[in-house]
Every structure is written in structure tokens, then in C-alpha cells.
C-alpha positions in Angstrom: -28.6 -20.1 -7.0 -25.2 -18.9 -8.2 -23.2 -19.2 -5.6 -19.6 -19.7 -4.1 -18.8 -22.6 -2.2 -17.2 -22.6 1.0 -13.2 -22.7 0.1 -13.3 -20.1 -2.2 -14.9 -17.7 0.1 -12.1 -18.8 1.9 -9.7 -18.3 0.3 -11.1 -15.2 -1.1 -11.2 -14.1 3.1 -7.5 -15.3 2.9 -6.5 -13.6 -0.1 -7.6 -10.2 0.8 -6.6 -10.7 4.4 -3.0 -11.3 3.3 -3.2 -7.9 1.0 -4.3 -6.1 3.9 -1.9 -7.5 6.0 1.1 -6.3 3.4 -0.2 -3.4 3.6 0.1 -2.9 6.7 4.3 -3.6 6.7 2.8 -7.8 7.8 3.7 -9.2 4.8 4.5 -13.0 6.7 0.7 -14.2 8.3 0.4 -18.0 9.7 -2.4 -19.9 8.5 -2.9 -19.8 12.7 -3.4 -16.2 12.9 -6.3 -16.3 9.4 -7.9 -19.1 11.3 -8.3 -17.4 14.6 -9.0 -14.0 13.1 -12.2 -15.4 10.5 -12.8 -18.8 13.3 -11.8 -20.9 10.1 -11.1 -24.5 10.5 -7.0 -24.9 10.6 -7.2 -28.1 9.2 -9.3 -27.0 5.7 -7.5 -23.3 5.7 -4.4 -25.5 5.6 -5.9 -27.0 2.6 -6.9 -24.1 0.8 -3.5 -22.6 1.5 -1.8 -24.9 -0.2 -4.3 -24.8 -2.9 -3.4 -21.3 -4.3 0.3 -22.0 -3.1 0.0 -24.6 -6.1 -1.5 -21.9 -8.1 1.4 -19.4 -7.8 -1.5 -17.4 -5.5 0.7 -17.3 -2.5 4.2 -18.4 -1.0 5.4 -19.9 2.4 8.2 -19.5 4.5 8.7 -22.3 7.3 9.5 -21.7 10.9 8.8 -19.8 14.0 8.9 -16.4 12.2 7.6 -17.9 8.7 3.9 -17.1 7.0 1.7 -16.8 4.0 2.4 -13.5 1.7 0.6 -13.3 -1.8 2.9 -14.5 -4.2 1.7 -11.6 -7.1 0.8 -8.4 -6.9 -2.8 -7.8 -5.9 -3.3 -6.1 -8.8 -2.6 -9.0 -10.9 -4.5 -11.9 -9.4 -8.2 -11.8 -10.3 -11.5 -13.2 -9.3 -12.2 -15.6 -12.3 -8.7 -17.0 -11.7 -9.1 -17.5 -8.2 -12.7 -18.8 -8.8 -11.3 -21.3 -11.1 -8.6 -22.9 -8.9 -10.8 -23.2 -6.5 -14.2 -24.5 -8.1 -13.0 -25.6 -11.7 -14.5 -23.8 -14.8 -17.8 -21.6 -14.3 -20.7 -22.9 -16.2 -24.6 -22.4 -16.0 -25.3 -24.5 -17.8 -23.8 -28.1 -19.6 -23.7 -26.5 -23.0 -21.3 -23.3 -22.1 -18.3 -23.3 -20.2 -17.1 -19.5 -19.5 -13.4 -19.8 -19.5 -13.9 -21.1 -23.4 -16.2 -18.3 -24.3 -15.2 -15.7 -26.2 -15.9 -12.1 -25.5 -17.7 -10.9 -28.3 -21.5 -10.9 -27.3 -22.2 -12.7 -30.0 -20.7 -16.1 -29.8 -21.5 -18.5 -27.1 -19.7 -20.7 -25.7 -18.3 -24.6 -26.0 -20.9 -27.0 -27.0 -20.7 -30.6 -25.1 -22.9 -32.5 -27.2 -23.4 -35.7 -25.4 -24.5 -33.0 -22.4 -28.3 -31.8 -23.6 -31.2 -33.0 -25.5 -31.7 -29.9 -26.5 -28.6 -28.7 -28.4 -29.2 -27.7 -31.9 -32.9 -26.0 -31.3 -32.1 -24.7 -27.7 -34.3 -21.0 -27.4 -31.7 -20.1 -24.8 -28.4 -21.6 -25.5 -27.4 -17.9 -27.1 -29.0 -15.9 -24.4 -26.9 -18.2 -21.9 -24.1 -18.2 -24.1 -24.0 -14.2 -23.5 -24.4 -14.2 -20.0 -21.8 -16.6 -19.9 -19.5 -14.2 -21.3 -20.6 -10.8 -19.7 -19.9 -12.9 -16.3 -16.7 -14.1 -17.6 -15.9 -10.2 -18.5 -16.8 -9.5 -15.6 -14.9 -11.5 -13.0 -11.7 -10.8 -15.0 -12.5 -7.3 -14.1 -12.3 -7.6 -10.6 -8.8 -7.7 -9.3 -7.7 -8.9 -5.7 -6.9 -5.3 -4.9 -10.4 -4.0 -5.7 -11.9 -6.6 -3.3 -9.5 -5.2 -0.8 -10.5 -1.5 -1.1 -13.8 -0.9 -1.4 -13.5 2.7 -2.1 -12.1 1.5 -5.5 -14.7 1.9 -8.3 -15.3 -2.0 -9.4 -15.6 -2.3 -13.5 -19.4 -2.8 -14.4 -18.7 -2.2 -18.3 -18.2 -5.3 -18.9 -21.5 -6.9 -18.3 -22.9 -4.8 -21.1 -24.0 -1.6 -19.2 -23.0 1.6 -19.9 -21.9 4.0 -17.2 -20.6 7.2 -17.6 -16.9 6.5 -16.9 -17.4 2.8 -16.9 -17.4 2.2 -13.3 -20.2 2.2 -10.6 -19.6 2.4 -6.4 -20.9 -0.9 -5.4 -19.9 -3.9 -3.5 -19.0 -6.6 -5.1 -22.4 -8.4 -4.7 -24.6 -5.6 -5.6 -22.7 -5.2 -8.7 -23.4 -8.9 -9.9 -27.1 -9.0 -9.1 -27.9 -5.7 -10.2 -25.9 -5.4 -13.5 -27.0 -8.6 -14.3 -30.3 -8.7 -12.7 -29.4 -12.2 -10.9 -31.8 -11.0 -7.9 
């Protein structure tokens, strides 16, 4: 099953909370406050925030009035970037990795010959490659701002479905499972 690990989930929760607090005029938020608000283990959260800082998503200010703040606009942080920083390249199978795939529906991802015995005659390689491309395109189209503002239309035309205006109102999980039929 496709699922986010706990660190990635906490990273997304933290980034969304930092954006919500920025919108409310509180640009700096302590790790302690994030941990208490969402009942997260502080040591783990500190490691996650350090990882997000190194990746350029957040900045930190020391001192009694310090804390963490988004280092980029929420519209510029896309879900794919966060997932790759927290989990590494997204890959459904060893023969394709999303970060190396072209977004052309007719191309498949990078092939690692030593990892698959079926290479060359696999009946699902092309289909899996196209699925990788669609997932990557979808994750590139969803920004942190989209996650924070649940009333924003999440773009789903990237996964190969025609919608009248290119968008449909769905929450992120429903959009992915419904439109990619991953239920």
C-alpha cells in the first residue's frame, strides 16, 4: 500500500501549521508549540525541523522569542519536494522512479536492470511507468498552499483525467485515491 511514513506526515503537519500561523500574523513558531498543538514527540519533531531547514523549507531563529518560519512562499513548496526530502525518491517498483520519469505519458521511468528479473518482457512495465508519471505530475501540482487552504481546488488534470475547468473539489487523499483508482 502506498503510504507516507510518520516523519513525512509530521513534516507536512508542521509546514501547514507554520503557514497557518504566518497567515494569522505569527511568523515564528516554536518547536515546543508545534509539538504540543499536535501531540508530537518533541525530539522527533526537532529532527524533522532540522531536516526541513537543511532542505530550505524553513528557517530558524534562536532565542526566547525565536522559532521556525517558512523560508519560501507556500505556493512554491510542492508536495513532491517535501516527500522526496523526507522519504527519498518515490518509487512504486524497482524498474521506475518518479523523480527520473518524463511527464510524457508514453515514456517510462529509469530502468535498474540488476534489480528486476522480468526486465525486457514485463507485461506491466509501461503501465507502471505511466502511473509513476501521473503520480509525479499530481504531486508537483499540489502546493503547501493547497494543503493549507482546503477550499482550494486541487488540480487533478495532471493524472490524465479531463475535468471541465481542470480542477475538482476534493481533499488530497480522495483526489489521489479516486482519480488514480488506488482504493
